[in-house]
N, CA, C and O atoms as a Maestro MAE file, in Angstrom:
{
 s_m_m2io_version
 :::
 2.0.0
}

f_m_ct {
 s_m_title
 :::
 protein
 m_atom[264] {
  # First column is atom index #
  i_m_mmod_type
  r_m_x_coord
  r_m_y_coord
  r_m_z_coord
  i_m_residue_number
  s_m_chain_name
  s_m_pdb_residue_name
  s_m_pdb_atom_name
  i_m_atomic_number
  :::
  1 25 84.770 93.003 66.427 1 A "MET " " N  " 7
  2 3 84.929 92.430 67.751 1 A "MET " " CA " 6
  3 2 86.308 92.758 68.322 1 A "MET " " C  " 6
  4 15 86.467 92.942 69.529 1 A "MET " " O  " 8
  5 25 87.292 92.828 67.439 2 A "ARG " " N  " 7
  6 3 88.650 93.104 67.894 2 A "ARG " " CA " 6
  7 2 88.768 94.526 68.441 2 A "ARG " " C  " 6
  8 15 89.457 94.756 69.435 2 A "ARG " " O  " 8
  9 25 88.103 95.469 67.798 3 A "ILE " " N  " 7
  10 3 88.156 96.859 68.257 3 A "ILE " " CA " 6
  11 2 87.509 96.977 69.629 3 A "ILE " " C  " 6
  12 15 88.007 97.704 70.488 3 A "ILE " " O  " 8
  13 25 86.410 96.274 69.842 4 A "LEU " " N  " 7
  14 3 85.747 96.300 71.142 4 A "LEU " " CA " 6
  15 2 86.676 95.757 72.231 4 A "LEU " " C  " 6
  16 15 86.733 96.308 73.330 4 A "LEU " " O  " 8
  17 25 87.387 94.703 71.934 5 A "SER " " N  " 7
  18 3 88.333 94.135 72.909 5 A "SER " " CA " 6
  19 2 89.436 95.128 73.256 5 A "SER " " C  " 6
  20 15 89.813 95.259 74.420 5 A "SER " " O  " 8
  21 25 89.948 95.821 72.259 6 A "VAL " " N  " 7
  22 3 90.995 96.811 72.480 6 A "VAL " " CA " 6
  23 2 90.458 97.956 73.331 6 A "VAL " " C  " 6
  24 15 91.153 98.435 74.227 6 A "VAL " " O  " 8
  25 25 89.241 98.398 73.064 7 A "ILE " " N  " 7
  26 3 88.627 99.480 73.838 7 A "ILE " " CA " 6
  27 2 88.450 99.060 75.293 7 A "ILE " " C  " 6
  28 15 88.720 99.853 76.195 7 A "ILE " " O  " 8
  29 25 88.004 97.834 75.538 8 A "VAL " " N  " 7
  30 3 87.819 97.351 76.910 8 A "VAL " " CA " 6
  31 2 89.151 97.286 77.644 8 A "VAL " " C  " 6
  32 15 89.232 97.680 78.808 8 A "VAL " " O  " 8
  33 25 90.188 96.800 76.990 9 A "VAL " " N  " 7
  34 3 91.510 96.713 77.629 9 A "VAL " " CA " 6
  35 2 92.037 98.104 77.963 9 A "VAL " " C  " 6
  36 15 92.564 98.316 79.055 9 A "VAL " " O  " 8
  37 25 91.903 99.051 77.044 10 A "ILE " " N  " 7
  38 3 92.352 100.422 77.302 10 A "ILE " " CA " 6
  39 2 91.553 101.037 78.449 10 A "ILE " " C  " 6
  40 15 92.115 101.718 79.306 10 A "ILE " " O  " 8
  41 25 90.234 100.793 78.464 11 A "TRP " " N  " 7
  42 3 89.357 101.298 79.539 11 A "TRP " " CA " 6
  43 2 89.850 100.811 80.903 11 A "TRP " " C  " 6
  44 15 89.977 101.594 81.845 11 A "TRP " " O  " 8
  45 25 90.126 99.501 80.995 12 A "LEU " " N  " 7
  46 3 90.579 98.927 82.269 12 A "LEU " " CA " 6
  47 2 91.972 99.408 82.651 12 A "LEU " " C  " 6
  48 15 92.245 99.611 83.834 12 A "LEU " " O  " 8
  49 25 92.849 99.593 81.686 13 A "LEU " " N  " 7
  50 3 94.188 100.107 81.984 13 A "LEU " " CA " 6
  51 2 94.118 101.528 82.542 13 A "LEU " " C  " 6
  52 15 94.871 101.878 83.451 13 A "LEU " " O  " 8
  53 25 93.221 102.340 82.004 14 A "ILE " " N  " 7
  54 3 93.043 103.689 82.540 14 A "ILE " " CA " 6
  55 2 92.545 103.603 83.981 14 A "ILE " " C  " 6
  56 15 92.955 104.399 84.825 14 A "ILE " " O  " 8
  57 25 91.670 102.648 84.268 15 A "GLY " " N  " 7
  58 3 91.200 102.451 85.636 15 A "GLY " " CA " 6
  59 2 92.316 102.030 86.571 15 A "GLY " " C  " 6
  60 15 92.358 102.476 87.717 15 A "GLY " " O  " 8
  61 25 93.216 101.185 86.110 16 A "VAL " " N  " 7
  62 3 94.350 100.755 86.931 16 A "VAL " " CA " 6
  63 2 95.268 101.942 87.214 16 A "VAL " " C  " 6
  64 15 95.766 102.090 88.330 16 A "VAL " " O  " 8
  65 25 95.492 102.784 86.211 17 A "VAL " " N  " 7
  66 3 96.315 103.976 86.417 17 A "VAL " " CA " 6
  67 2 95.673 104.888 87.459 17 A "VAL " " C  " 6
  68 15 96.368 105.421 88.324 17 A "VAL " " O  " 8
  69 25 94.365 105.071 87.388 18 A "ALA " " N  " 7
  70 3 93.662 105.906 88.374 18 A "ALA " " CA " 6
  71 2 93.786 105.304 89.769 18 A "ALA " " C  " 6
  72 15 93.919 106.035 90.750 18 A "ALA " " O  " 8
  73 25 93.745 103.986 89.864 19 A "THR " " N  " 7
  74 3 93.874 103.322 91.158 19 A "THR " " CA " 6
  75 2 95.254 103.569 91.760 19 A "THR " " C  " 6
  76 15 95.373 103.845 92.953 19 A "THR " " O  " 8
  77 25 96.293 103.470 90.940 20 A "PHE " " N  " 7
  78 3 97.651 103.749 91.427 20 A "PHE " " CA " 6
  79 2 97.796 105.211 91.831 20 A "PHE " " C  " 6
  80 15 98.425 105.512 92.845 20 A "PHE " " O  " 8
  81 25 97.217 106.130 91.043 21 A "GLN " " N  " 7
  82 3 97.334 107.550 91.353 21 A "GLN " " CA " 6
  83 2 96.651 107.902 92.671 21 A "GLN " " C  " 6
  84 15 97.093 108.813 93.370 21 A "GLN " " O  " 8
  85 25 95.602 107.206 93.010 22 A "ARG " " N  " 7
  86 3 94.897 107.465 94.265 22 A "ARG " " CA " 6
  87 2 95.556 106.764 95.448 22 A "ARG " " C  " 6
  88 15 95.169 106.996 96.593 22 A "ARG " " O  " 8
  89 25 96.533 105.920 95.194 23 A "GLY " " N  " 7
  90 3 97.292 105.281 96.264 23 A "GLY " " CA " 6
  91 2 96.558 104.155 96.972 23 A "GLY " " C  " 6
  92 15 96.854 103.865 98.131 23 A "GLY " " O  " 8
  93 25 95.610 103.514 96.304 24 A "TYR " " N  " 7
  94 3 94.841 102.450 96.948 24 A "TYR " " CA " 6
  95 2 95.680 101.208 97.223 24 A "TYR " " C  " 6
  96 15 95.350 100.437 98.125 24 A "TYR " " O  " 8
  97 25 96.744 100.997 96.476 25 A "PHE " " N  " 7
  98 3 97.579 99.819 96.693 25 A "PHE " " CA " 6
  99 2 98.600 100.036 97.800 25 A "PHE " " C  " 6
  100 15 99.244 99.081 98.236 25 A "PHE " " O  " 8
  101 25 98.760 101.275 98.266 26 A "GLU " " N  " 7
  102 3 99.731 101.581 99.298 26 A "GLU " " CA " 6
  103 2 99.162 101.448 100.704 26 A "GLU " " C  " 6
  104 15 99.923 101.361 101.668 26 A "GLU " " O  " 8
  105 25 97.851 101.431 100.837 27 A "SER " " N  " 7
  106 3 97.260 101.372 102.177 27 A "SER " " CA " 6
  107 2 97.430 99.979 102.765 27 A "SER " " C  " 6
  108 15 97.475 98.984 102.042 27 A "SER " " O  " 8
  109 25 97.523 99.927 104.083 28 A "SER " " N  " 7
  110 3 97.730 98.653 104.762 28 A "SER " " CA " 6
  111 2 96.411 97.986 105.141 28 A "SER " " C  " 6
  112 15 96.410 96.847 105.610 28 A "SER " " O  " 8
  113 25 95.293 98.675 104.946 29 A "ALA " " N  " 7
  114 3 93.986 98.110 105.300 29 A "ALA " " CA " 6
  115 2 93.554 97.117 104.223 29 A "ALA " " C  " 6
  116 15 93.221 97.508 103.104 29 A "ALA " " O  " 8
  117 25 93.562 95.856 104.565 30 A "ASN " " N  " 7
  118 3 93.144 94.818 103.639 30 A "ASN " " CA " 6
  119 2 91.801 94.272 104.098 30 A "ASN " " C  " 6
  120 15 91.743 93.385 104.950 30 A "ASN " " O  " 8
  121 25 90.745 94.791 103.546 31 A "ASN " " N  " 7
  122 3 89.420 94.312 103.894 31 A "ASN " " CA " 6
  123 2 88.535 94.331 102.657 31 A "ASN " " C  " 6
  124 15 88.975 94.701 101.568 31 A "ASN " " O  " 8
  125 25 87.301 93.933 102.835 32 A "CYS " " N  " 7
  126 3 86.371 93.831 101.718 32 A "CYS " " CA " 6
  127 2 86.085 95.200 101.106 32 A "CYS " " C  " 6
  128 15 85.964 95.323 99.887 32 A "CYS " " O  " 8
  129 25 85.977 96.214 101.939 33 A "GLY " " N  " 7
  130 3 85.692 97.556 101.439 33 A "GLY " " CA " 6
  131 2 86.810 98.093 100.564 33 A "GLY " " C  " 6
  132 15 86.552 98.717 99.535 33 A "GLY " " O  " 8
  133 25 88.049 97.853 100.968 34 A "THR " " N  " 7
  134 3 89.188 98.306 100.180 34 A "THR " " CA " 6
  135 2 89.246 97.573 98.848 34 A "THR " " C  " 6
  136 15 89.481 98.190 97.809 34 A "THR " " O  " 8
  137 25 89.037 96.275 98.871 35 A "ALA " " N  " 7
  138 3 89.049 95.490 97.630 35 A "ALA " " CA " 6
  139 2 87.920 95.936 96.701 35 A "ALA " " C  " 6
  140 15 88.111 96.025 95.488 35 A "ALA " " O  " 8
  141 25 86.757 96.212 97.261 36 A "GLY " " N  " 7
  142 3 85.632 96.678 96.455 36 A "GLY " " CA " 6
  143 2 85.894 98.038 95.840 36 A "GLY " " C  " 6
  144 15 85.543 98.279 94.685 36 A "GLY " " O  " 8
  145 25 86.510 98.927 96.604 37 A "THR " " N  " 7
  146 3 86.839 100.254 96.091 37 A "THR " " CA " 6
  147 2 87.846 100.163 94.954 37 A "THR " " C  " 6
  148 15 87.712 100.861 93.948 37 A "THR " " O  " 8
  149 25 88.850 99.311 95.106 38 A "ILE " " N  " 7
  150 3 89.840 99.124 94.043 38 A "ILE " " CA " 6
  151 2 89.170 98.573 92.786 38 A "ILE " " C  " 6
  152 15 89.421 99.060 91.684 38 A "ILE " " O  " 8
  153 25 88.326 97.569 92.948 39 A "ALA " " N  " 7
  154 3 87.649 96.974 91.789 39 A "ALA " " CA " 6
  155 2 86.738 97.984 91.092 39 A "ALA " " C  " 6
  156 15 86.720 98.052 89.863 39 A "ALA " " O  " 8
  157 25 85.988 98.764 91.856 40 A "LEU " " N  " 7
  158 3 85.111 99.760 91.251 40 A "LEU " " CA " 6
  159 2 85.891 100.849 90.538 40 A "LEU " " C  " 6
  160 15 85.464 101.330 89.488 40 A "LEU " " O  " 8
  161 25 87.020 101.241 91.088 41 A "THR " " N  " 7
  162 3 87.841 102.265 90.448 41 A "THR " " CA " 6
  163 2 88.390 101.764 89.121 41 A "THR " " C  " 6
  164 15 88.417 102.505 88.139 41 A "THR " " O  " 8
  165 25 88.824 100.517 89.087 42 A "VAL " " N  " 7
  166 3 89.340 99.944 87.837 42 A "VAL " " CA " 6
  167 2 88.226 99.848 86.799 42 A "VAL " " C  " 6
  168 15 88.437 100.186 85.634 42 A "VAL " " O  " 8
  169 25 87.054 99.396 87.204 43 A "VAL " " N  " 7
  170 3 85.945 99.235 86.262 43 A "VAL " " CA " 6
  171 2 85.437 100.593 85.769 43 A "VAL " " C  " 6
  172 15 85.002 100.709 84.623 43 A "VAL " " O  " 8
  173 25 85.488 101.613 86.618 44 A "ALA " " N  " 7
  174 3 85.019 102.938 86.214 44 A "ALA " " CA " 6
  175 2 85.917 103.551 85.147 44 A "ALA " " C  " 6
  176 15 85.475 104.413 84.387 44 A "ALA " " O  " 8
  177 25 87.169 103.117 85.082 45 A "GLY " " N  " 7
  178 3 88.080 103.544 84.027 45 A "GLY " " CA " 6
  179 2 88.194 105.048 83.894 45 A "GLY " " C  " 6
  180 15 88.456 105.741 84.877 45 A "GLY " " O  " 8
  181 25 87.998 105.566 82.679 46 A "PRO " " N  " 7
  182 3 88.146 107.000 82.424 46 A "PRO " " CA " 6
  183 2 87.133 107.869 83.170 46 A "PRO " " C  " 6
  184 15 87.338 109.076 83.305 46 A "PRO " " O  " 8
  185 25 86.067 107.286 83.644 47 A "LEU " " N  " 7
  186 3 85.086 108.068 84.398 47 A "LEU " " CA " 6
  187 2 85.679 108.630 85.681 47 A "LEU " " C  " 6
  188 15 85.166 109.606 86.228 47 A "LEU " " O  " 8
  189 25 86.763 108.017 86.166 48 A "ASN " " N  " 7
  190 3 87.455 108.535 87.348 48 A "ASN " " CA " 6
  191 2 87.940 109.958 87.121 48 A "ASN " " C  " 6
  192 15 87.951 110.772 88.044 48 A "ASN " " O  " 8
  193 25 88.342 110.255 85.893 49 A "TYR " " N  " 7
  194 3 88.862 111.588 85.586 49 A "TYR " " CA " 6
  195 2 87.739 112.567 85.261 49 A "TYR " " C  " 6
  196 15 87.994 113.756 85.063 49 A "TYR " " O  " 8
  197 25 86.509 112.085 85.203 50 A "ALA " " N  " 7
  198 3 85.349 112.951 84.986 50 A "ALA " " CA " 6
  199 2 84.649 113.266 86.302 50 A "ALA " " C  " 6
  200 15 83.587 113.888 86.304 50 A "ALA " " O  " 8
  201 25 85.230 112.843 87.416 51 A "GLY " " N  " 7
  202 3 84.684 113.171 88.722 51 A "GLY " " CA " 6
  203 2 84.048 112.017 89.457 51 A "GLY " " C  " 6
  204 15 83.612 112.187 90.596 51 A "GLY " " O  " 8
  205 25 83.978 110.844 88.846 52 A "VAL " " N  " 7
  206 3 83.422 109.680 89.530 52 A "VAL " " CA " 6
  207 2 84.454 109.201 90.549 52 A "VAL " " C  " 6
  208 15 85.623 109.008 90.214 52 A "VAL " " O  " 8
  209 25 84.023 109.013 91.772 53 A "ASN " " N  " 7
  210 3 84.929 108.553 92.820 53 A "ASN " " CA " 6
  211 2 84.245 107.412 93.577 53 A "ASN " " C  " 6
  212 15 83.727 107.616 94.675 53 A "ASN " " O  " 8
  213 25 84.244 106.205 92.987 54 A "PRO " " N  " 7
  214 3 83.534 105.097 93.633 54 A "PRO " " CA " 6
  215 2 84.227 104.637 94.900 54 A "PRO " " C  " 6
  216 15 85.450 104.501 94.943 54 A "PRO " " O  " 8
  217 25 83.430 104.400 95.932 55 A "LYS " " N  " 7
  218 3 83.959 103.894 97.200 55 A "LYS " " CA " 6
  219 2 82.990 102.867 97.767 55 A "LYS " " C  " 6
  220 15 81.775 103.035 97.672 55 A "LYS " " O  " 8
  221 25 83.520 101.822 98.345 56 A "VAL " " N  " 7
  222 3 82.730 100.821 99.046 56 A "VAL " " CA " 6
  223 2 83.022 101.007 100.531 56 A "VAL " " C  " 6
  224 15 84.159 100.841 100.972 56 A "VAL " " O  " 8
  225 25 81.993 101.351 101.298 57 A "THR " " N  " 7
  226 3 82.208 101.583 102.721 57 A "THR " " CA " 6
  227 2 81.621 100.480 103.586 57 A "THR " " C  " 6
  228 15 82.147 100.184 104.658 57 A "THR " " O  " 8
  229 25 80.537 99.872 103.129 58 A "ASP " " N  " 7
  230 3 79.878 98.844 103.930 58 A "ASP " " CA " 6
  231 2 79.860 97.548 103.118 58 A "ASP " " C  " 6
  232 15 79.140 97.431 102.127 58 A "ASP " " O  " 8
  233 25 80.646 96.605 103.545 59 A "CYS " " N  " 7
  234 3 80.756 95.353 102.822 59 A "CYS " " CA " 6
  235 2 80.392 94.206 103.767 59 A "CYS " " C  " 6
  236 15 81.138 93.888 104.693 59 A "CYS " " O  " 8
  237 25 79.247 93.600 103.519 60 A "LYS " " N  " 7
  238 3 78.799 92.508 104.377 60 A "LYS " " CA " 6
  239 2 78.902 91.194 103.600 60 A "LYS " " C  " 6
  240 15 78.183 90.965 102.627 60 A "LYS " " O  " 8
  241 25 79.797 90.359 104.049 61 A "LEU " " N  " 7
  242 3 79.946 89.043 103.449 61 A "LEU " " CA " 6
  243 2 79.048 88.045 104.143 61 A "LEU " " C  " 6
  244 15 78.815 88.162 105.346 61 A "LEU " " O  " 8
  245 25 78.541 87.072 103.420 62 A "PRO " " N  " 7
  246 3 77.692 86.065 104.081 62 A "PRO " " CA " 6
  247 2 78.498 85.207 105.044 62 A "PRO " " C  " 6
  248 15 79.659 84.881 104.797 62 A "PRO " " O  " 8
  249 25 77.867 84.860 106.120 63 A "GLU " " N  " 7
  250 3 78.493 83.991 107.118 63 A "GLU " " CA " 6
  251 2 78.342 82.536 106.687 63 A "GLU " " C  " 6
  252 15 77.328 82.168 106.095 63 A "GLU " " O  " 8
  253 25 79.334 81.713 106.978 64 A "PRO " " N  " 7
  254 3 79.208 80.296 106.627 64 A "PRO " " CA " 6
  255 2 78.121 79.610 107.466 64 A "PRO " " C  " 6
  256 15 77.896 79.957 108.625 64 A "PRO " " O  " 8
  257 25 77.467 78.644 106.854 65 A "SER " " N  " 7
  258 3 76.442 77.913 107.600 65 A "SER " " CA " 6
  259 2 77.092 77.021 108.652 65 A "SER " " C  " 6
  260 15 78.244 76.612 108.511 65 A "SER " " O  " 8
  261 25 76.343 76.731 109.699 66 A "GLN " " N  " 7
  262 3 76.928 75.964 110.798 66 A "GLN " " CA " 6
  263 2 76.527 74.534 110.758 66 A "GLN " " C  " 6
  264 15 76.937 73.753 111.616 66 A "GLN " " O  " 8
  :::
 }
 m_bond[263] {
  # First column is bond index #
  i_m_from
  i_m_to
  i_m_order
  :::
  1 1 2 1
  2 2 3 1
  3 3 4 2
  4 3 5 1
  5 5 6 1
  6 6 7 1
  7 7 8 2
  8 7 9 1
  9 9 10 1
  10 10 11 1
  11 11 12 2
  12 11 13 1
  13 13 14 1
  14 14 15 1
  15 15 16 2
  16 15 17 1
  17 17 18 1
  18 18 19 1
  19 19 20 2
  20 19 21 1
  21 21 22 1
  22 22 23 1
  23 23 24 2
  24 23 25 1
  25 25 26 1
  26 26 27 1
  27 27 28 2
  28 27 29 1
  29 29 30 1
  30 30 31 1
  31 31 32 2
  32 31 33 1
  33 33 34 1
  34 34 35 1
  35 35 36 2
  36 35 37 1
  37 37 38 1
  38 38 39 1
  39 39 40 2
  40 39 41 1
  41 41 42 1
  42 42 43 1
  43 43 44 2
  44 43 45 1
  45 45 46 1
  46 46 47 1
  47 47 48 2
  48 47 49 1
  49 49 50 1
  50 50 51 1
  51 51 52 2
  52 51 53 1
  53 53 54 1
  54 54 55 1
  55 55 56 2
  56 55 57 1
  57 57 58 1
  58 58 59 1
  59 59 60 2
  60 59 61 1
  61 61 62 1
  62 62 63 1
  63 63 64 2
  64 63 65 1
  65 65 66 1
  66 66 67 1
  67 67 68 2
  68 67 69 1
  69 69 70 1
  70 70 71 1
  71 71 72 2
  72 71 73 1
  73 73 74 1
  74 74 75 1
  75 75 76 2
  76 75 77 1
  77 77 78 1
  78 78 79 1
  79 79 80 2
  80 79 81 1
  81 81 82 1
  82 82 83 1
  83 83 84 2
  84 83 85 1
  85 85 86 1
  86 86 87 1
  87 87 88 2
  88 87 89 1
  89 89 90 1
  90 90 91 1
  91 91 92 2
  92 91 93 1
  93 93 94 1
  94 94 95 1
  95 95 96 2
  96 95 97 1
  97 97 98 1
  98 98 99 1
  99 99 100 2
  100 99 101 1
  101 101 102 1
  102 102 103 1
  103 103 104 2
  104 103 105 1
  105 105 106 1
  106 106 107 1
  107 107 108 2
  108 107 109 1
  109 109 110 1
  110 110 111 1
  111 111 112 2
  112 111 113 1
  113 113 114 1
  114 114 115 1
  115 115 116 2
  116 115 117 1
  117 117 118 1
  118 118 119 1
  119 119 120 2
  120 119 121 1
  121 121 122 1
  122 122 123 1
  123 123 124 2
  124 123 125 1
  125 125 126 1
  126 126 127 1
  127 127 128 2
  128 127 129 1
  129 129 130 1
  130 130 131 1
  131 131 132 2
  132 131 133 1
  133 133 134 1
  134 134 135 1
  135 135 136 2
  136 135 137 1
  137 137 138 1
  138 138 139 1
  139 139 140 2
  140 139 141 1
  141 141 142 1
  142 142 143 1
  143 143 144 2
  144 143 145 1
  145 145 146 1
  146 146 147 1
  147 147 148 2
  148 147 149 1
  149 149 150 1
  150 150 151 1
  151 151 152 2
  152 151 153 1
  153 153 154 1
  154 154 155 1
  155 155 156 2
  156 155 157 1
  157 157 158 1
  158 158 159 1
  159 159 160 2
  160 159 161 1
  161 161 162 1
  162 162 163 1
  163 163 164 2
  164 163 165 1
  165 165 166 1
  166 166 167 1
  167 167 168 2
  168 167 169 1
  169 169 170 1
  170 170 171 1
  171 171 172 2
  172 171 173 1
  173 173 174 1
  174 174 175 1
  175 175 176 2
  176 175 177 1
  177 177 178 1
  178 178 179 1
  179 179 180 2
  180 179 181 1
  181 181 182 1
  182 182 183 1
  183 183 184 2
  184 183 185 1
  185 185 186 1
  186 186 187 1
  187 187 188 2
  188 187 189 1
  189 189 190 1
  190 190 191 1
  191 191 192 2
  192 191 193 1
  193 193 194 1
  194 194 195 1
  195 195 196 2
  196 195 197 1
  197 197 198 1
  198 198 199 1
  199 199 200 2
  200 199 201 1
  201 201 202 1
  202 202 203 1
  203 203 204 2
  204 203 205 1
  205 205 206 1
  206 206 207 1
  207 207 208 2
  208 207 209 1
  209 209 210 1
  210 210 211 1
  211 211 212 2
  212 211 213 1
  213 213 214 1
  214 214 215 1
  215 215 216 2
  216 215 217 1
  217 217 218 1
  218 218 219 1
  219 219 220 2
  220 219 221 1
  221 221 222 1
  222 222 223 1
  223 223 224 2
  224 223 225 1
  225 225 226 1
  226 226 227 1
  227 227 228 2
  228 227 229 1
  229 229 230 1
  230 230 231 1
  231 231 232 2
  232 231 233 1
  233 233 234 1
  234 234 235 1
  235 235 236 2
  236 235 237 1
  237 237 238 1
  238 238 239 1
  239 239 240 2
  240 239 241 1
  241 241 242 1
  242 242 243 1
  243 243 244 2
  244 243 245 1
  245 245 246 1
  246 246 247 1
  247 247 248 2
  248 247 249 1
  249 249 250 1
  250 250 251 1
  251 251 252 2
  252 251 253 1
  253 253 254 1
  254 254 255 1
  255 255 256 2
  256 255 257 1
  257 257 258 1
  258 258 259 1
  259 259 260 2
  260 259 261 1
  261 261 262 1
  262 262 263 1
  263 263 264 2
  :::
 }
}
């Protein structure tokens, strides 16, 4: 179980590095699509370097009830 935890942490750290390299934290656009793209890039981890380029373009949040 410990090895699996270490693998997951390394996977996510590689995703964070890919996110910084793509400059997603430098953009001034703070919206749902940007947050989704950052989250997907982190979760994709090493797959980012294999050509996966996850992007969220259409993000529809539910409206509050009236």
